[in-house]
C-alpha positions in Angstrom: -79.3 78.1 245.0 -80.3 79.6 241.7 -76.7 81.0 241.2 -75.2 77.5 241.7 -77.6 76.1 239.1 -76.7 78.9 236.6 -73.0 78.3 237.3 -73.4 74.6 236.4 -75.3 75.4 233.2 -72.6 77.9 232.1 -69.9 75.3 232.9 -71.7 72.7 230.8 -72.3 75.1 228.0 -68.6 76.0 228.1 -67.6 72.4 227.8 -69.8 72.0 224.7 -68.2 75.1 223.1 -64.6 73.8 223.8 -65.6 70.3 222.6 -66.8 71.9 219.3 -63.6 73.9 219.0 -61.6 70.7 219.5 -63.8 69.0 216.9 -63.1 71.8 214.5 -59.3 71.4 215.0 -59.6 67.6 214.5 -61.8 68.0 211.4 -59.6 70.6 209.7 -56.7 68.3 209.8 -58.5 66.7 206.9 -57.7 69.8 204.9 -54.0 69.9 205.7 -51.7 68.8 202.9 -50.5 65.2 203.5 -47.1 65.2 205.1 -47.2 68.9 206.1 -45.6 69.9 209.4 -48.8 70.1 211.4 -47.5 72.4 214.1 -46.4 75.0 211.5 -49.7 74.5 209.5 -51.9 75.3 212.6 -49.7 78.3 213.4 -49.8 79.7 209.9 -53.4 78.9 208.8 -55.2 79.3 212.2 -52.9 81.6 214.1 -52.9 79.2 217.1 -50.1 77.5 218.7 -50.2 73.7 218.1 -50.1 72.9 221.8 -53.3 74.9 222.4 -55.0 73.2 219.4 -53.7 69.8 220.7 -55.4 70.4 224.1 -58.7 71.0 222.4 -58.2 68.0 220.1 -57.4 65.9 223.2 -60.7 66.9 224.9 -62.7 66.4 221.7 -61.1 63.0 221.2 -61.9 61.9 224.7 -65.5 63.1 224.4 -65.9 61.4 221.1 -64.8 58.1 222.8 -67.0 58.7 225.8 -69.8 61.2 224.9 -71.4 61.1 228.4 -68.2 62.7 229.9 -69.5 66.0 228.5 -72.3 66.0 231.2 -70.2 64.7 234.1 -69.6 68.0 235.7 -65.8 68.2 235.0 -64.3 71.4 233.5 -62.2 71.6 230.3 -59.0 71.9 232.5 -60.0 68.9 234.6 -60.8 66.6 231.6 -57.5 67.5 229.8 -55.5 67.1 233.0 -56.9 63.7 233.9 -57.6 62.2 230.4 -54.8 59.6 230.7 -56.1 58.5 234.1 -59.7 58.4 232.7 -58.6 56.2 229.7 -56.6 53.8 232.0 -59.5 53.5 234.5 -62.1 52.9 231.8 -60.0 50.2 230.2 -60.5 48.2 233.5 -64.1 49.3 234.3 -65.8 48.0 231.2 -69.3 48.6 232.5 -68.7 52.3 233.2 -66.9 52.7 229.8 -70.0 51.2 228.1 -72.3 53.7 230.0 -70.1 56.6 229.1 -70.0 55.5 225.4 -73.7 55.9 225.0 -74.7 58.7 222.6 -75.7 61.9 224.3 -78.4 64.4 223.3 -78.2 67.7 225.0 -79.7 71.1 224.4 -77.5 74.2 224.1 -79.1 77.5 223.6 -82.3 75.8 222.5 -80.5 73.8 219.8 -80.1 70.0 220.1 -76.5 68.7 220.2 -76.0 65.0 219.5 -72.7 63.4 220.3 -72.2 59.8 219.2 -69.3 57.6 220.3 -66.5 57.0 217.8 -63.2 55.1 217.8 -61.2 58.4 217.6 -57.8 57.8 219.3 -57.0 60.0 222.3 -53.5 61.5 222.5 -51.5 60.6 225.5 -49.4 63.0 227.5 -49.7 65.6 230.1 -50.1 69.3 229.6 -48.1 71.3 232.1 -50.2 74.4 232.3 -53.7 75.7 231.7 -55.2 74.3 228.5 -55.6 77.7 226.9 -52.7 79.6 228.3 -51.3 80.9 225.1 -53.2 83.8 223.7 -53.3 84.7 220.0 -50.8 87.6 220.2 -48.2 85.2 221.7 -48.9 82.2 219.5 -45.3 82.0 218.1 -43.9 81.8 221.6 -44.6 78.6 223.6 -42.5 78.7 226.7 -43.7 75.3 227.8 -43.7 73.7 224.4 -40.5 71.8 224.8 -41.6 70.0 228.0 -44.9 68.9 226.5 -44.4 65.7 224.5 -46.6 65.2 221.6 -47.9 61.6 221.3 -46.1 60.4 218.2 -48.3 57.3 218.0 -51.5 59.4 218.0 -50.1 61.8 215.4 -49.2 58.8 213.2 -52.7 57.4 213.6 -54.3 60.7 212.6 -51.9 61.2 209.7 -52.5 57.7 208.4 -56.3 58.1 208.6 -55.9 61.5 206.8 -53.8 59.9 204.1 -56.3 57.0 203.6 -59.2 59.4 203.4 -60.7 58.0 206.6 -60.1 60.7 209.1 -63.7 62.0 209.2 -64.9 58.4 209.5 -62.7 58.0 212.6 -63.8 61.3 214.1 -67.5 61.0 213.5 -67.9 57.2 213.7 -71.5 56.3 214.7 -72.8 59.8 214.1 -71.9 59.5 210.4 -73.5 56.0 210.3 -76.6 57.4 212.0 -76.8 60.3 209.6 -76.4 57.9 206.6 -79.2 55.6 208.1 -81.4 58.7 208.6 -80.7 59.8 205.0 -81.5 56.3 203.6 -84.8 56.3 205.7 -85.7 59.8 204.3 -85.0 58.8 200.7 -87.0 55.6 201.2 -89.9 57.6 202.7 -89.8 60.1 199.9 -89.8 57.3 197.3 -93.0 55.9 198.9 -94.6 59.4 198.8 -93.7 59.7 195.1 -97.0 59.9 193.1 -97.5 57.0 190.8 -98.1 57.4 187.1 -101.7 56.2 187.7 -102.5 59.1 190.1 
C-alpha cells in the first residue's frame, strides 16, 4: 500500500512541476517582442518546439482557471487530452466549477505552493500525441505540427494582453491581488511599528 501512496505523491509532484513549466512559458511571452512570430521565438530563444510549449501553456491555463484540478489525480497527459471536455462540462456545472476555482495551497518538497484562480484563457484544440513527445534534439522537426491547429482566438487574446501590458494580470489574477493586499497590510503594519518622534 505504501508504494501506491508514493506513486500518487510523485504523480502530484510531477503535475506541480509541469504546471510551473507551463506557467514559465506563459509568463515569458511577456518578454517576446510585440508582433513576433511566437513559434519561431520559442524555438530560437528556448530551444523548444512551440507545440510542446503550447501543451504546457494549455495545462497551466486550465489549472489557473481551476486550481483544484491540480489535486484531482489526473496526469499531465490526461488533463491536456481532456481540457476541452473539462471546460465544456464546467460551463454547465457551475457548482463544480466554483469548487474547482477555489485557491489551492499545497506543499511540494516542504515548500508551500499557492495557486489562485485567474481569468487566463485556455487554448482550444486537441493534441494528437503525448504532450512532451518532441525532445530537444528534434525541436526543429515536428511531424505532427501540421495536424495540430493552434487556437487563433487564444493566441490573439494572449497577444492583445501582452500588447496592452496586461498579460501578467491575466495570468496571475487573484494571486497578484492577494500579493498586493499582503504587501499593503505589511506596509501598514510597519507604519504602525514605526517609532514616533516622542519615543
